[in-house]
N, C-alpha and C positions, 0 to 999 in steps of 0.2 A: 521541574518537567524536563525531559530530554527528547530529542529527535530520533527517529528510527527508520531505516530504509531497508526494505526486503529486496534483496538483489542476488538471490542465489540460484534463479532458474537458467535454463540452458538456452531458451529461445530459439528452437530448431526451425520455426517458420521463418526466421530472419537470416538464415544463412546466405551468403557467405560471411556476412558482418559478424555472426556469432560462432565462427569457426574457431576463433581464438579469444573473444571477447564475450563478458556477459551482456545481456540486453541494456543493463543500465550504463554502459560505456559506449553505446553506439552514438555518433554524433548527429545531432539534430540541427545545429546551426554552426557557424564558423568557431571551432575550437570549444564548442559546447556540447556536452553529452546529456543524456537523460539524467544522470547523477548529478551532474553540474547544476541542473535546474532544481533538483530536489534538495540539494544542500544550499543553494542560494536563497530558496524559499524559506527553509528552516532557519537560516541565519538572519533572514529580513525580520523574522518574528522573535529574534533574540533566543533561538534554541541552538545553542552552539556546541553542546555535547550531544554527539550523534553516534548511535549505533548502527552498524551497517551488517545485515546478515549476508554472508557470501557463501558461495558453493562451487557451482560451474565456473571454471576460468577465475578462480579466486585470486591467483597470482597477479592477474592485470590490475586488480583493486589494490592489492598489497603495494605493487609497484608505484602507483600514483597515490598512495595515501598522504605522503609529505606534501605533494603539490596541491592536492585537494585541500588539505588543511590551511595551507598558506593563501590558497586563492580565495577561500570563503570565509576564512577567519573561524574555523570550526575545530574541535578535537574529536577524531574518530576512533572508535572502538570496532574491532571487526570480530564478529561471531561466525565461526565457521561450521557449515553444514555439509558432512562428507557423504550424506545421502541425498544431495540435490538433484542428482540425475535420475535417481530411481523412486524417491518418495516426493509427495507435493508439500505445499508450503505450509500446511498446518504443523508439520514438524519443524520447519524453519522458524516460525514465529515461536513456538514452545522453546527452542533452544536458547532464545533470548530473555527467557523467563526471569533470571536474575536481575534483569534491569527493569522489569515491570514495576516495582515498587517505587520507582522514581516518578512514575507517571510518564507518558510519552504521547507524542504526536507522531503516528506512523503513516507511511506512505509507501506505495508499491513502487519498486525500483523500475518499472516499465510503464509508468503514467507521467505524461507532460500535461501540466496545469499550472495556471497562474497562482502567485501568492495570495491572491483573494480567497482561495480555498482555506489555506491554513488560517487566515484571519477570520473567516467565517467559523470554522471550528472553535478557535480560541474564544469567539465572541459569544458562543452558544454553550459554554461549559456548564456541567450541572450534573448530567447522568454519569454513572460509572464508566460507560462506553458511549461514544458519540460518533456516528457514521456521517461522512458528507455525501449527499445524494444529488444526483442530476434528475430533477422530476420535470424537466423540459424535453428531453431528447426521446425520439421515438425509439421503441425498444424491439428487439428481435430475439433469437434463440441464444446467442452468444453472450449477451450481457448478464452480469450478476445482479439479478433483480430482487426487489425488496417489496414486502407487504407491511403496512403499519396499522395499529390501532387508532382510536379516536384520539389519543394523547400523543400520536406520531411515534410511539414507541415500536420497535421492530417486532414482528410477530413471525416472518418468514424471510429467509435469505438464501437464494440457490438461482443457478442458471436454468434449472428444470422447472420453469414456471410459465404458464401462459402470460404473455406479454400484456395482453388486455387486463389482467387481473393485478398488475404490478403498480406500485405507487412511483417507483423511480429506480434508478440504477445507482448502485454503490460504486463510487469512482476509485476507491482504492486509497482513500485517506482517512483517517480516524483518530481520536483521542481515546486513550485507555487511562482512566485515572488510577492513582496507586490503591484506591479502595477496592478495585477490581483485580488486583493483582493474583492473589491466591486462586480465586474462582475462575478466572480466564485461563490460568496455567493449568489447572484441573480438568477444564473443558476440552483444552487443545489436546491434552494428554489422552482423554478419553475417545477424542475423535481420530487422532492418527493410529491409536492402538486398535480402534474398530476397522480403520482401513487406511492405510499409509497413502493412498492416493487421493484422500479428501483435501479441500482447501481450508485455510483458516477461516474463511467465513462459515465453513460447516462447524467450526469451533465456535464462532459467535452464535450460531443457532443452537448449539448445545448448551451454551451459557443461558440463553433465553429459555431453552426447555427446561433448565434446571431452577428457573424462578428468577434469574436475573433481567434487569431491565437495560435496553439498549436504545438510546435515543438517536433521533435522526436530524439533520440540519441540511436543508436544501442550499445548493451553492448559487442559486439565482438563475435568471434566464439567459440563454445564449453566452454562457461562460465557455470560452474555447478551451477545450481538453481533450485528450485521447489516450487510450491504453494501447500501447504499442505491442502487437501481437504479430503482424506480418508486414510485408513490404507497403501494402496500402496504407496501414495505420502510420507506418514510418514517414510516408510522404505527407501525410496529414501532420504529424509532428513537426516535419520541418516546415510546414507552411505556417503553423501558429507560433512556434517557438520564437521566431525572430520578433514577434511583437511583444514579448515579455520584457 
């Protein structure tokens, strides 16, 4: 199994930080970026071969590749998305499809969370795809919300859901087993071909709609994490990152 980080987005709501940097390289603590936390977490669970999907300001990641590898004891492979500023991340994830067959623990490059999330996912392996959920947090319109069936298998994933009907929020961390490689690749391709502005989570929905099973793993109560979309989120990330 490998690690994977999706870090191709532009992060326009985080300017001026993202004038020249991707979101993943924004500092959240002294000499520590969002990407540093992601790589440290993956290394801590012994996933040291890591694919990073880059796009916007990819050169900034390339320039730091050697130092990131040395700092975290990892080997990085960069996959380039030249449509990152015009297409959404269903396409980004599909571009890394050649690596799906190795099985992967994937994290979003704009999410700050403790390594307990990776440990929860690895301790709950079984389904072809497994999503980490926050089932404790109050939900609103912006969150990527999830509904599940009696076996806690995903039935629906979308931001466009009444929060009162949701089981929890997908926090941007998941395991994709090698057994799901071909089916997920096909679902992602169908998703961005239908609409290039769709999320990879829409690809997960396509996977389920085609008969696949996606399991869910709650991360536990009051686990400190945040998806960094704007300056308020960044302040929260800086508040919690120093405790990891």
